[in-house]
C-alpha positions as CSV (number, residue, x, y, z in Angstrom):
1,M,-16.5,12.2,53.9
2,G,-13.7,12.4,56.5
3,S,-16.1,12.7,59.4
4,E,-17.9,9.6,58.2
5,L,-14.6,7.7,58.2
6,D,-13.9,9.0,61.7
7,E,-17.2,7.5,62.9
8,I,-16.7,4.2,61.2
9,L,-13.2,3.8,62.6
10,A,-14.3,4.9,66.1
11,L,-16.9,2.2,66.1
12,L,-14.5,-0.5,64.9
13,L,-11.7,0.5,67.4
14,K,-14.2,0.6,70.2
15,T,-14.9,-3.1,69.9
16,G,-11.3,-3.9,70.8
17,E,-11.3,-6.4,67.9
18,Y,-9.6,-4.2,65.3
19,K,-6.5,-2.1,65.0
20,I,-5.2,0.4,62.4
21,N,-1.7,0.0,61.0
22,E,1.0,2.2,62.6
23,E,1.7,5.7,61.3
24,H,4.6,5.7,58.9
25,Y,5.6,9.4,58.6
26,K,6.6,11.7,61.4
27,R,4.8,14.7,59.8
28,V,1.7,15.3,57.8
29,P,2.2,15.8,54.0
30,K,3.1,19.3,52.7
31,G,0.1,21.5,52.4
32,Y,-1.7,20.1,55.4
33,D,-1.8,21.8,58.8
34,D,0.0,19.8,61.6
35,N,-3.1,20.1,63.6
36,H,-5.4,18.8,60.9
37,K,-8.4,16.8,62.3
38,R,-7.1,13.7,60.6
39,A,-3.4,14.3,61.0
40,G,-3.0,10.7,62.4
41,L,-4.4,9.2,59.2
42,L,-2.4,11.6,57.0
43,R,0.8,10.2,58.5
44,H,0.1,6.8,57.0
45,N,1.7,5.6,53.7
46,A,-0.9,2.8,53.5
47,F,-4.2,2.2,55.3
48,Y,-5.4,-1.1,56.6
49,I,-7.3,-2.4,59.5
50,H,-6.7,-5.8,61.0
51,T,-8.0,-8.0,63.7
52,R,-6.4,-10.2,66.3
53,N,-5.0,-13.5,65.2
54,I,-7.6,-16.1,64.6
55,G,-6.7,-19.2,66.7
56,Q,-5.5,-22.4,65.1
57,E,-8.5,-24.2,66.5
58,I,-10.8,-21.9,64.5
59,L,-8.6,-22.0,61.3
60,S,-8.9,-25.7,61.1
61,S,-12.6,-25.9,61.9
62,P,-15.9,-25.2,60.1
63,A,-16.4,-22.2,62.4
64,L,-13.9,-20.3,60.3
65,V,-16.6,-19.5,57.7
66,N,-18.8,-17.8,60.4
67,V,-15.8,-16.0,61.9
68,C,-14.8,-14.6,58.5
69,F,-18.4,-13.6,57.8
70,E,-18.7,-11.8,61.1
71,H,-15.5,-9.8,60.3
72,F,-16.8,-9.1,56.8
73,Q,-20.0,-7.7,58.3
74,E,-18.2,-5.5,60.8
75,M,-15.8,-4.2,58.1
76,L,-18.6,-3.6,55.5
77,P,-18.9,0.1,56.4
78,V,-15.2,0.7,55.6
79,K,-15.6,-1.0,52.2
80,Q,-18.7,1.1,51.5
81,W,-16.9,4.3,52.4
82,L,-14.0,3.4,50.2
83,A,-16.3,2.6,47.3
84,K,-18.1,5.9,47.7
85,V,-14.8,7.8,47.8
86,I,-13.4,6.1,44.7
87,Q,-16.6,6.8,42.7
88,Q,-16.3,10.5,43.3
């Protein structure tokens, strides 16, 4: 499961359109090795991915629907991964 998330995040970050929120904790939670493959994700107290600000000219135009839909399509793998994890 974790390696699938790694692949999804790598693809999103590679586009340059998305960022993951900053790490919150200085260390990984107790019980995890400091060198864990996903130590960076373990140091978050929440997890979200965001995009750059959408310009005012788009926010106030019909193009907003298409921009939102494009972001939804790009973020769909994250949503599908989360749904799979929650169902387990």
